[in-house]
N, C-alpha and C positions, 0 to 999 in steps of 0.2 A: 685815376689821380695817383700822382707818384708818392711812394710812401717815405714819411720823413723819418729822422731818428726818434722823434718822440712817439709817433704812432707805433713803430716798431717795437719800443719798449713797452708800450701799453699792451700789445697783441702777446708779447713773450710773458707780461706779468698774468694775463688772462690764462694763458695756457698753463702756466705754472700753478694757477689757482685751482685747476681742475684736478680733483683727487683720483688717483686709479681705482679700478674696480677691486674691492677686496677679494681674496682667493678663497675664503671660506664660504661666502655666499655663493659663488661660483661652483664650488664643489658640490654644495648641498643641492644646488639646481640639477647637476649632473646625476647626483644619488637619486632624487625624486624621479627624474626622467628615466632612470634605469629600472626603478621599482614600477614605474607605470608600463614600461615595455614588459616587464616580467609579467605583470598582472593580465596584460592584454594576451601574452601568449598562452598563459595558464587558463584563461576563459575559452579559448578557442576549441578545445574538445567539448565543454559544455554546449557552445553554440552549435557545433556540428551536429551533437547528439540531438539537441532540441529541434533542428531543421529536418533531420531524418524521422523522428517520431510525430512531427507536428500533423501532418495529412492523417495519421492513423489514430489520433486520440478519440475521434467519435467512436471508434470500434470499442475502444476501453469503456468509454461511457454506456454504450449499448450494453456490454456485457455486466457492469455494475448493475444496470436495471434489469438484469435477467431476460433481455430481449434477443431475438433471434439476430444472427448474423450470419450472411452467406460465406461459406467455406472459404472462397477466394480472398474474402477480404481478411479473414481470420489469418489465412497463411501469409499474406502480404505484411500484415501488421507484426505478425511474429518476426519475419525476416527483418523487418525495420527496426524492432527494438532489439533485435540481436546485434545488428549492426551498430545501434546507438550505444549499447553497453560497451562495445569495443572501445568507443572513445570516452565515454563516462559512464561508470558503473554505479550510479545513484540507486538508493533505496526505492525510489518511485518508479525507475524504469525496470527494476527487479521484480517489484510486485505486479507491475502491468504484464511482464514476460511471464509471470506464474500463472496469472489469470488467463491469459491467451492459451498457453500450453493446457492448462486444465481443461478449458471449453473445446479445445481440438481433440482432446483426449476422449473426453465424454461424447463428443460427436461421432468419433470413429468407434467408440465402444469399448468399455473396459475390459470386454472378453476378447478382443482382438490385440494382437501383437503390436500394432501400431499405436493403437490407443492407450495401450499399458506403458508403452515407450514414452508418449506424451506426458502421461500421467506422473511417470517417475521423474520426467525432466522438470515438470512443474513442480513437484515436491522439492528438487534441488533448488530451484530458483526461489521458491518460498522460504527455504531455510537460509539462503544467501541473503535474502531481504531481512530476516528476522535478526541476522547477525548484527544490523545496524540499527534495526527498529523493533527491538524485542517487546514492545509494549502495543503493539497493533493488534487489536482483538479480531479485526476482519482477516487479517493474515492468517492469525492461528485458526480461525474457524476453517478457512479454505483448506489449510494444511490437514486439519483433522478430518474433513471430508475427504480429501485425496488418500489420507493413510488408511482411512476405513475401506475406501474402494480397493486400495494396492494390496494391504496386509490384513485387513480385517480389523476388528475392535481390540487390537493389542496395545501394549504399553506406549507405543508412540502416539497412537490415536487418542489415547486417554490423556496424555500429557498435552497434546496440541487443544483438545476440547476444554480441558482444565484451565489452561493459560488463557484461552480467548475469554472465558467467563470471568477469570480473575482481573483480566486487564481491562474489561469494558462490561460489567454485569448487568447494565441498564441500557445497552445499545439497542435502540428500538427495532432497527433492521437484523437484529442477530438473535434477539431472544426467542423467537418462535422457531427458527432454523436450529439453534443449540439445543432447545427442549426436544424438539423431534428428533434430532441426531442421537441425543442422549436416551430418549425412550427406546429407540430402535435398537439400541444395543445395550438395554437396562441390565441384563444379566451378566454382562461383561465387566459391568462397572463395580468399583469398590464403594463402601459405605460412604466415605467422604465425596466421592464424585457423584453419587446418587443425591447426595443431600443438595449439591449444587445443581444438579438438573431439576429436582423439585422446587428449588427456588426460581429456576427459570421458567417453569411451568406457572408459578404464581405470578411472575410479571408479566408473562405473555397473556394470561387470563385477564390481568388487569388492563394491560396497554393494546393487546391485539387479539380480543376473545375469537374474532372471525377467522383470523389467520390461523390460530391455534386449532380451532375446530376443522378447518380444512386439511391441515398438515396431519392431523391425529385421525386417521381413517380405519385402522386396522382395530379391531374389537379388544385385543390384549392391551394396545397401547392405550386406547380409550377407557379402559378399566384401571390402568395404572394413574390417569389423569384424574380419574373420579376418587380414586383412593388419596390421592395428593390433596385434592381440594375438598375432602368430605368434611372437614372442620371448618370450613369458610364458605357458608352457604351463599353469600353475596357474590364471591369470586365465581362459585361454581355457576351461580345462575347466568353471570356474564359470560362464561364459557359455554353454556348451553343455548345462550342467545334468547333467555326467557326475559319477560318484561320484570321491571322492579315491582 
């Protein structure tokens, strides 16, 4: 149908009645889109890191349970976590790497050059992780054990052991370990540190008497436990496994 003057005027009026798109919302959309792109780009390293370590997370869980892990799986997991940290150096990745290196060092033997080298790099990884997670009692306990193996019960060992207790005094999976570690190095501890270890012995006797009994087999350490618990007959009986 041919357009008449009246229909042409109506179309013009309609076209004039549609307002233009405001510039400010358009700029806002562009800004939001740009932010979204930046966030996606920033997440890429974390995604790549996660993909690298995903196949090896079962190894970390086995280490946490103190289970045996084949040497080739430990080495493969270590390489994967090292590559992952090159993309995203998070605290969890560093903690896992410290545990892997420590396990490798212990498997090779602390008295070998290769084993000692792994333990030293485990210590470095633990310190790196503690820089961002300074209240992790498990990592402090792991560091204390590594320090004791590498350097003996010196100041760095005592500091790490003390920090582990202070940041998690009642951690059920740590109290017996720390009590045994402190009793093993009793003569190297100061009075304040001995008091902390005695408190760990009390907690372990209350929560894990069987574990404590199995961990303390040396006669001298057993005597120390007896002296620590001598004024608490109920705790002493639990530690000894005697019926109430």
